[in-house]
GUNU-753298 format. One record per residue (C-alpha): residue in three letters; x, y, z. Coordinates in steps of 0.25 Angstrom, whole numbers, plus 5000, padded with zeros to 4 digits. Layout:
{atom ALA; {X; Y; Z}}
...
% end
This chain:
{atom MET; {5018; 4913; 4938}}
{atom THR; {5020; 4924; 4949}}
{atom ASP; {5015; 4923; 4963}}
{atom ALA; {5005; 4934; 4964}}
{atom THR; {5006; 4935; 4979}}
{atom ASN; {5021; 4936; 4979}}
{atom PRO; {5026; 4950; 4978}}
{atom THR; {5039; 4946; 4973}}
{atom ALA; {5033; 4937; 4962}}
{atom LEU; {5029; 4949; 4953}}
{atom ARG; {5041; 4953; 4944}}
{atom PRO; {5042; 4967; 4938}}
{atom ARG; {5036; 4970; 4924}}
{atom ALA; {5039; 4985; 4925}}
{atom LYS; {5052; 4990; 4920}}
{atom TYR; {5060; 4996; 4932}}
{atom PRO; {5073; 5004; 4929}}
{atom ALA; {5085; 4996; 4928}}
{atom ARG; {5091; 5001; 4941}}
{atom VAL; {5083; 4996; 4953}}
{atom ALA; {5072; 5005; 4957}}
{atom SER; {5067; 5008; 4971}}
{atom ALA; {5053; 5005; 4977}}
{atom VAL; {5049; 5011; 4990}}
{atom VAL; {5038; 5003; 4998}}
{atom THR; {5033; 5010; 5011}}
{atom GLY; {5027; 5002; 5022}}
{atom ALA; {5036; 4990; 5016}}
{atom ALA; {5040; 4983; 5029}}
{atom SER; {5028; 4974; 5030}}
{atom GLY; {5015; 4970; 5023}}
{atom LEU; {5012; 4975; 5009}}
{atom GLY; {5024; 4984; 5009}}
{atom ARG; {5033; 4972; 5012}}
{atom ALA; {5027; 4964; 5000}}
{atom LEU; {5029; 4976; 4991}}
{atom ALA; {5043; 4978; 4994}}
{atom GLN; {5046; 4963; 4992}}
{atom GLY; {5039; 4964; 4978}}
{atom LEU; {5046; 4977; 4974}}
{atom ALA; {5060; 4971; 4978}}
{atom ALA; {5056; 4959; 4970}}
{atom ARG; {5054; 4968; 4958}}
{atom GLY; {5069; 4973; 4959}}
{atom LEU; {5066; 4986; 4965}}
{atom ALA; {5074; 4992; 4977}}
{atom VAL; {5064; 4992; 4988}}
{atom GLU; {5064; 5003; 4998}}
{atom VAL; {5057; 4997; 5010}}
{atom THR; {5051; 5008; 5018}}
{atom ASP; {5043; 5007; 5031}}
{atom ILE; {5043; 5012; 5045}}
{atom ASP; {5045; 4998; 5051}}
{atom VAL; {5060; 4999; 5050}}
{atom GLU; {5063; 4984; 5054}}
{atom ALA; {5053; 4978; 5045}}
{atom GLY; {5057; 4987; 5033}}
{atom GLN; {5072; 4983; 5035}}
{atom ALA; {5069; 4968; 5036}}
{atom LEU; {5061; 4969; 5023}}
{atom SER; {5072; 4977; 5016}}
{atom ALA; {5082; 4966; 5020}}
{atom GLU; {5073; 4955; 5016}}
{atom LEU; {5071; 4962; 5002}}
{atom GLY; {5086; 4964; 5000}}
{atom GLY; {5092; 4969; 4987}}
{atom ASP; {5089; 4984; 4985}}
{atom ALA; {5078; 4984; 4996}}
{atom ARG; {5080; 4995; 5007}}
{atom PHE; {5072; 4999; 5019}}
{atom SER; {5070; 5014; 5023}}
{atom PRO; {5061; 5018; 5035}}
{atom LEU; {5049; 5027; 5029}}
{atom ASP; {5037; 5033; 5036}}
{atom VAL; {5028; 5037; 5024}}
{atom ARG; {5022; 5048; 5032}}
{atom ASP; {5035; 5056; 5030}}
{atom ALA; {5035; 5062; 5016}}
{atom ASP; {5049; 5066; 5016}}
{atom ALA; {5054; 5052; 5020}}
{atom CYS; {5046; 5046; 5008}}
{atom ARG; {5053; 5056; 4999}}
{atom ARG; {5066; 5052; 5004}}
{atom MET; {5063; 5038; 5002}}
{atom ALA; {5060; 5040; 4988}}
{atom ALA; {5073; 5048; 4986}}
{atom ALA; {5081; 5037; 4993}}
{atom ALA; {5074; 5026; 4984}}
{atom VAL; {5078; 5034; 4971}}
{atom GLU; {5092; 5037; 4976}}
{atom ARG; {5095; 5022; 4979}}
{atom THR; {5090; 5016; 4966}}
{atom GLY; {5088; 5028; 4956}}
{atom SER; {5073; 5025; 4955}}
{atom LEU; {5060; 5024; 4963}}
{atom GLN; {5051; 5015; 4956}}
{atom VAL; {5040; 5011; 4966}}
{atom TRP; {5035; 5017; 4979}}
{atom VAL; {5024; 5009; 4987}}
{atom ASN; {5017; 5017; 4997}}
{atom ASN; {5013; 5005; 5006}}
{atom ALA; {5014; 5011; 5020}}
{atom GLY; {5001; 5012; 5027}}
{atom ILE; {4994; 5011; 5041}}
{atom LEU; {4980; 5006; 5045}}
{atom ILE; {4973; 5010; 5058}}
{atom PRO; {4959; 5005; 5058}}
{atom GLY; {4949; 5012; 5067}}
{atom LEU; {4936; 5021; 5067}}
{atom ALA; {4941; 5035; 5062}}
{atom TRP; {4934; 5042; 5074}}
{atom GLU; {4941; 5033; 5084}}
{atom GLN; {4955; 5035; 5078}}
{atom ASP; {4964; 5046; 5084}}
{atom ALA; {4969; 5057; 5074}}
{atom ALA; {4982; 5051; 5073}}
{atom THR; {4977; 5038; 5067}}
{atom PRO; {4971; 5042; 5054}}
{atom ARG; {4982; 5053; 5053}}
{atom THR; {4993; 5042; 5053}}
{atom MET; {4985; 5033; 5042}}
{atom LEU; {4984; 5046; 5033}}
{atom GLU; {4999; 5049; 5035}}
{atom VAL; {5004; 5035; 5032}}
{atom ASN; {4993; 5030; 5022}}
{atom ALA; {4990; 5043; 5014}}
{atom ALA; {5002; 5053; 5017}}
{atom GLY; {5012; 5042; 5017}}
{atom THR; {5007; 5037; 5003}}
{atom MET; {5008; 5051; 4998}}
{atom ASN; {5021; 5053; 5004}}
{atom GLY; {5026; 5041; 4997}}
{atom THR; {5020; 5044; 4984}}
{atom ILE; {5026; 5058; 4983}}
{atom ALA; {5039; 5053; 4987}}
{atom ALA; {5040; 5042; 4976}}
{atom LEU; {5034; 5052; 4965}}
{atom GLU; {5046; 5061; 4966}}
{atom PRO; {5056; 5051; 4961}}
{atom MET; {5046; 5044; 4952}}
{atom LEU; {5042; 5056; 4945}}
{atom LYS; {5057; 5060; 4943}}
{atom ALA; {5059; 5046; 4937}}
{atom GLY; {5047; 5046; 4929}}
{atom GLY; {5041; 5033; 4935}}
{atom GLY; {5038; 5025; 4947}}
{atom HIS; {5026; 5018; 4954}}
{atom ILE; {5020; 5022; 4968}}
{atom VAL; {5011; 5012; 4974}}
{atom ASN; {5002; 5016; 4985}}
{atom VAL; {4996; 5005; 4994}}
{atom ILE; {4983; 5010; 4998}}
{atom SER; {4972; 5001; 5002}}
{atom LEU; {4958; 4997; 4999}}
{atom ALA; {4954; 5007; 5010}}
{atom GLY; {4959; 5018; 5000}}
{atom LEU; {4946; 5015; 4992}}
{atom ILE; {4936; 5014; 5003}}
{atom ALA; {4933; 5019; 5017}}
{atom ALA; {4936; 5007; 5025}}
{atom PRO; {4928; 5006; 5038}}
{atom GLY; {4937; 5006; 5051}}
{atom GLU; {4949; 5011; 5042}}
{atom VAL; {4944; 5024; 5038}}
{atom SER; {4956; 5032; 5041}}
{atom TYR; {4965; 5022; 5034}}
{atom ALA; {4955; 5022; 5022}}
{atom ALA; {4956; 5037; 5022}}
{atom SER; {4971; 5037; 5021}}
{atom LYS; {4971; 5027; 5010}}
{atom HIS; {4960; 5035; 5002}}
{atom ALA; {4970; 5046; 5003}}
{atom ALA; {4982; 5038; 4998}}
{atom ILE; {4974; 5032; 4986}}
{atom ALA; {4969; 5046; 4982}}
{atom PHE; {4983; 5051; 4983}}
{atom THR; {4989; 5040; 4975}}
{atom LEU; {4979; 5040; 4963}}
{atom GLY; {4978; 5056; 4963}}
{atom THR; {4994; 5056; 4962}}
{atom LEU; {4993; 5046; 4951}}
{atom PHE; {4983; 5055; 4944}}
{atom ASP; {4992; 5067; 4946}}
{atom LEU; {5004; 5060; 4940}}
{atom ARG; {4996; 5056; 4927}}
{atom ARG; {4991; 5070; 4927}}
{atom ALA; {5005; 5076; 4927}}
{atom GLY; {5009; 5066; 4916}}
{atom VAL; {5017; 5056; 4925}}
{atom ARG; {5014; 5042; 4919}}
{atom ASP; {5025; 5033; 4924}}
{atom VAL; {5024; 5036; 4939}}
{atom HIS; {5013; 5027; 4944}}
{atom LEU; {5004; 5027; 4957}}
{atom SER; {4996; 5015; 4962}}
{atom ALA; {4986; 5014; 4973}}
{atom VAL; {4985; 5000; 4979}}
{atom CYS; {4973; 4997; 4987}}
{atom PRO; {4974; 4983; 4993}}
{atom ASP; {4964; 4976; 5002}}
{atom GLY; {4968; 4973; 5016}}
{atom ILE; {4983; 4967; 5017}}
{atom TRP; {4987; 4958; 5028}}
{atom THR; {4999; 4966; 5033}}
{atom PRO; {5004; 4970; 5047}}
{atom MET; {4995; 4982; 5046}}
{atom LEU; {4982; 4973; 5047}}
{atom GLU; {4987; 4962; 5056}}
{atom GLY; {4983; 4969; 5069}}
{atom MET; {4969; 4973; 5063}}
{atom LEU; {4962; 4959; 5063}}
{atom ASP; {4954; 4962; 5075}}
{atom ASP; {4951; 4977; 5072}}
{atom PRO; {4937; 4979; 5066}}
{atom ASN; {4941; 4992; 5060}}
{atom ALA; {4951; 4985; 5051}}
{atom ALA; {4941; 4976; 5046}}
{atom SER; {4941; 4983; 5032}}
{atom SER; {4955; 4979; 5030}}
{atom PHE; {4950; 4964; 5030}}
{atom SER; {4937; 4967; 5022}}
{atom GLY; {4942; 4962; 5009}}
{atom THR; {4954; 4953; 5004}}
{atom LEU; {4965; 4953; 5014}}
{atom LEU; {4978; 4953; 5006}}
{atom THR; {4992; 4950; 5009}}
{atom PRO; {5004; 4958; 5005}}
{atom GLU; {5009; 4947; 4996}}
{atom GLN; {4996; 4948; 4988}}
{atom VAL; {4995; 4963; 4987}}
{atom ALA; {5010; 4966; 4984}}
{atom PRO; {5011; 4960; 4970}}
{atom ARG; {4998; 4967; 4965}}
{atom ILE; {5005; 4980; 4969}}
{atom LEU; {5018; 4977; 4963}}
{atom ALA; {5010; 4974; 4950}}
{atom LEU; {5007; 4989; 4949}}
{atom LEU; {5021; 4992; 4946}}
{atom ASP; {5020; 4984; 4933}}
{atom ARG; {5005; 4989; 4930}}
{atom PRO; {5003; 5002; 4938}}
{atom ARG; {4988; 5005; 4942}}
{atom PRO; {4983; 5017; 4949}}
{atom ILE; {4975; 5008; 4960}}
{atom LEU; {4976; 4994; 4963}}
{atom THR; {4966; 4987; 4973}}
{atom ILE; {4969; 4973; 4979}}
{atom PRO; {4960; 4965; 4977}}
{atom ARG; {4954; 4973; 4965}}
{atom TRP; {4939; 4969; 4969}}
{atom ARG; {4940; 4975; 4983}}
{atom GLY; {4944; 4988; 4977}}
{atom ALA; {4932; 4988; 4968}}
{atom VAL; {4922; 4984; 4979}}
{atom LEU; {4928; 4995; 4988}}
{atom ARG; {4927; 5006; 4977}}
{atom LEU; {4912; 5002; 4975}}
{atom LEU; {4909; 5003; 4990}}
{atom ASP; {4917; 5016; 4991}}
{atom ALA; {4908; 5021; 4979}}
{atom PHE; {4895; 5018; 4987}}
{atom PRO; {4897; 5022; 5001}}
{atom SER; {4883; 5021; 5005}}
{atom LEU; {4882; 5007; 5000}}
{atom THR; {4895; 5004; 5008}}
{atom ILE; {4889; 5010; 5021}}
{atom ARG; {4877; 5000; 5019}}
{atom LEU; {4887; 4989; 5017}}
{atom LEU; {4896; 4993; 5028}}
{atom PRO; {4891; 4984; 5039}}
{atom TRP; {4893; 4971; 5030}}
{atom LEU; {4906; 4976; 5025}}
{atom VAL; {4912; 4978; 5039}}
{atom ARG; {4906; 4964; 5044}}
{atom ASP; {4913; 4958; 5032}}
{atom ALA; {4926; 4965; 5034}}
{atom GLU; {4926; 4961; 5049}}
{atom ARG; {4923; 4946; 5045}}
{atom ARG; {4935; 4946; 5036}}
{atom GLN; {4944; 4952; 5046}}
{atom ARG; {4940; 4941; 5056}}
{atom ARG; {4942; 4930; 5045}}
{atom CYS; {4955; 4936; 5042}}
{atom LYS; {4959; 4936; 5057}}
{atom ARG; {4955; 4921; 5058}}
{atom ALA; {4963; 4917; 5045}}
{atom ILE; {4976; 4924; 5050}}
{atom ALA; {4974; 4918; 5064}}
{atom SER; {4973; 4904; 5058}}
{atom GLY; {4985; 4906; 5049}}
{atom ARG; {4977; 4905; 5036}}
{atom TRP; {4980; 4919; 5031}}
{atom PRO; {4988; 4926; 5026}}
% end
């Protein structure tokens, strides 16, 4: 029996080319990106570890060993993303997987944030996802196959109070992902897959400094997950592609319902916010006591 929380426990059922293929992971130096890079390496793929954190990225590449390689990459640079895709193909002959995982969250009230703050989130979370997707599509379309996984967020399904600029960037990312998939199928492309992954809050370095920020309470409002819990679910998409995956599934259904009835959501908002803040405080106590994660 495999360990569902261990990203290296899942073994590939999909048939990859005999020659080792490349997998690119953006934002791979820590958190979910790190767990995904480990899982892809365990599947026998040559992992291109990319991040703006050079030291952590190099350390992970060395830890993975084998065919893993680190390359610095700022996803806001479209040309750099294309060069990364070309380098991956040049090295192994095939780009099988590209995971757009890089992201940034800066909570706060929209009218209090300076102009640079939402622009940065849009550039990384939305434009960065677009850049990576387009860069990966070029070699995948030529090869006739491949899988692009875009890590979005449940904030891509509903406007999250206190995180509205972040949610706006994630709405753009999910619309681009699904729309591009629709266009690929409309163009007759069947073997290039795109998946949008919408997980609940994940305990990563991005959230560690937000336990006392009331504007970040939405990130703690549901089931706080670990990268080791989420990565195997994402890796399973490589075997059974799906357009969208919410983790956990019930949260996606609830948030879609709230999004469909905004007037009801506004009436429920005071209770929803209090519950999110309560969960945030409870999480802080669990972490401080060493009971979690």
